[in-house]
C-alpha positions as CSV (number, residue, x, y, z in Angstrom):
1,X,-3.9,-25.2,-29.8
2,X,-0.5,-26.8,-29.8
3,X,1.0,-29.0,-27.2
4,X,4.4,-29.0,-25.6
5,X,5.7,-32.2,-26.0
6,X,8.6,-33.2,-26.1
7,X,9.6,-36.5,-29.0
8,X,10.7,-39.6,-27.2
9,X,14.3,-39.2,-28.7
10,X,14.6,-35.8,-27.5
11,X,16.3,-36.0,-24.8
12,X,17.8,-32.7,-24.0
13,X,13.5,-31.6,-24.5
14,X,12.7,-34.1,-21.7
15,X,15.4,-33.1,-19.0
16,X,14.3,-29.2,-20.0
17,X,10.4,-30.0,-19.0
18,X,11.5,-31.7,-16.1
19,X,13.4,-29.1,-14.6
20,X,10.9,-26.5,-15.4
21,X,8.3,-28.9,-13.4
22,X,10.8,-28.7,-10.4
23,X,11.6,-25.1,-10.9
24,X,7.7,-23.8,-10.7
25,X,7.5,-26.6,-7.9
26,X,9.9,-24.9,-5.7
27,X,8.8,-21.1,-6.5
28,X,5.2,-22.2,-5.4
29,X,6.8,-23.4,-2.4
30,X,8.7,-20.2,-1.6
31,X,5.7,-18.3,-2.2
32,X,3.5,-20.1,-0.5
33,X,6.3,-20.0,2.9
34,X,6.4,-15.9,1.9
35,X,2.4,-15.4,2.0
36,X,2.7,-17.1,5.4
37,X,5.6,-15.2,6.3
38,X,3.8,-12.1,5.2
39,X,0.6,-12.9,7.6
40,X,2.2,-13.5,10.4
41,X,4.0,-10.3,10.4
42,X,0.5,-8.8,9.8
43,X,-1.0,-10.8,12.6
44,X,1.9,-9.5,14.8
45,X,1.3,-5.8,13.7
46,X,-2.3,-5.9,14.5
47,X,-1.6,-7.6,18.3
48,X,1.0,-6.1,19.5
49,X,1.2,-2.3,21.4
50,X,4.6,-0.8,21.6
51,X,4.6,0.9,25.2
52,X,6.1,3.8,25.4
53,X,4.9,5.6,28.3
54,X,7.9,5.5,30.0
55,X,11.2,6.3,27.6
56,X,14.2,5.0,29.8
57,X,12.3,1.1,29.1
58,X,10.4,0.2,25.8
59,X,8.2,-2.7,26.2
60,X,5.9,-4.7,24.2
61,X,3.0,-5.8,25.4
62,X,1.1,-8.3,23.1
63,X,-2.4,-8.2,23.8
64,X,-6.3,-9.3,22.3
65,X,-7.4,-6.6,19.9
66,X,-8.3,-3.6,21.8
67,X,-12.3,-3.3,22.5
68,X,-12.2,0.2,24.1
69,X,-11.3,1.9,21.2
70,X,-9.4,5.8,21.9
71,X,-10.2,5.9,25.2
72,X,-7.8,6.3,27.8
73,X,-6.1,3.3,29.6
74,X,-5.5,5.3,32.3
75,X,-5.0,8.6,33.3
76,X,-2.5,10.2,31.3
77,X,-1.9,7.1,28.7
78,X,-3.8,6.8,25.7
79,X,-4.0,4.4,22.8
80,X,-2.8,5.3,19.2
81,X,-2.8,4.3,15.6
82,X,0.4,5.4,13.8
83,X,-0.3,7.0,10.3
84,X,3.4,7.5,9.6
85,X,7.0,6.1,9.3
86,X,8.9,8.8,12.0
87,X,12.7,8.2,12.9
88,X,14.0,9.5,15.9
89,X,11.4,12.0,16.8
90,X,12.3,14.0,20.2
91,X,9.4,14.7,22.5
92,X,10.8,16.0,25.9
93,X,14.2,16.6,26.6
94,X,16.7,13.3,25.5
95,X,13.9,11.0,24.6
96,X,14.2,10.0,21.3
97,X,11.2,7.9,19.9
98,X,10.7,6.0,16.3
99,X,7.2,5.0,15.2
100,X,6.1,2.8,12.3
101,X,3.3,3.0,10.3
102,X,-0.1,1.3,11.2
103,X,1.4,0.1,14.8
104,X,-0.7,0.5,17.8
105,X,1.3,2.6,20.4
106,X,0.9,3.4,24.0
107,X,1.7,6.6,24.9
108,X,1.0,9.6,27.2
109,X,-2.0,12.2,26.4
110,X,0.5,14.8,25.8
111,X,2.8,12.7,23.2
112,X,-0.7,11.4,21.8
113,X,-1.8,15.1,21.4
114,X,0.8,15.7,19.8
115,X,0.6,13.4,17.2
116,X,-2.8,13.7,16.4
117,X,-2.2,17.3,16.1
118,X,0.6,16.8,13.6
119,X,-1.2,14.2,11.5
120,X,1.2,11.1,12.5
121,X,-1.2,9.3,14.5
122,X,-5.0,8.6,14.8
123,X,-7.3,8.1,18.4
124,X,-9.2,5.6,15.6
125,X,-8.0,2.2,15.8
């Protein structure tokens, strides 16, 4: 078993070991920050619903986890989970939508049926 000890007179070796320890500590600190940021984003994606029922005023509504999954929230509104990223999808005259994968989105029944039919969304949240 080899040990990585430096001799007392080896100033360069001691400085190198100190720098390695400092860099390792800094990397561990950064990894923890990145991990916390990733976790925060995942929590945000799980608790937010993009409300796209009115195309002229997109809103994000933050809620608790949805209990009634796949059930209409109103007469013409449905909650779906997006399965694929979609950029600039046209639905209706002049209405462009962009969707991010694994996001919950509140849309009209017609749009939900279209997205589910094409395989871009799921009613099973």
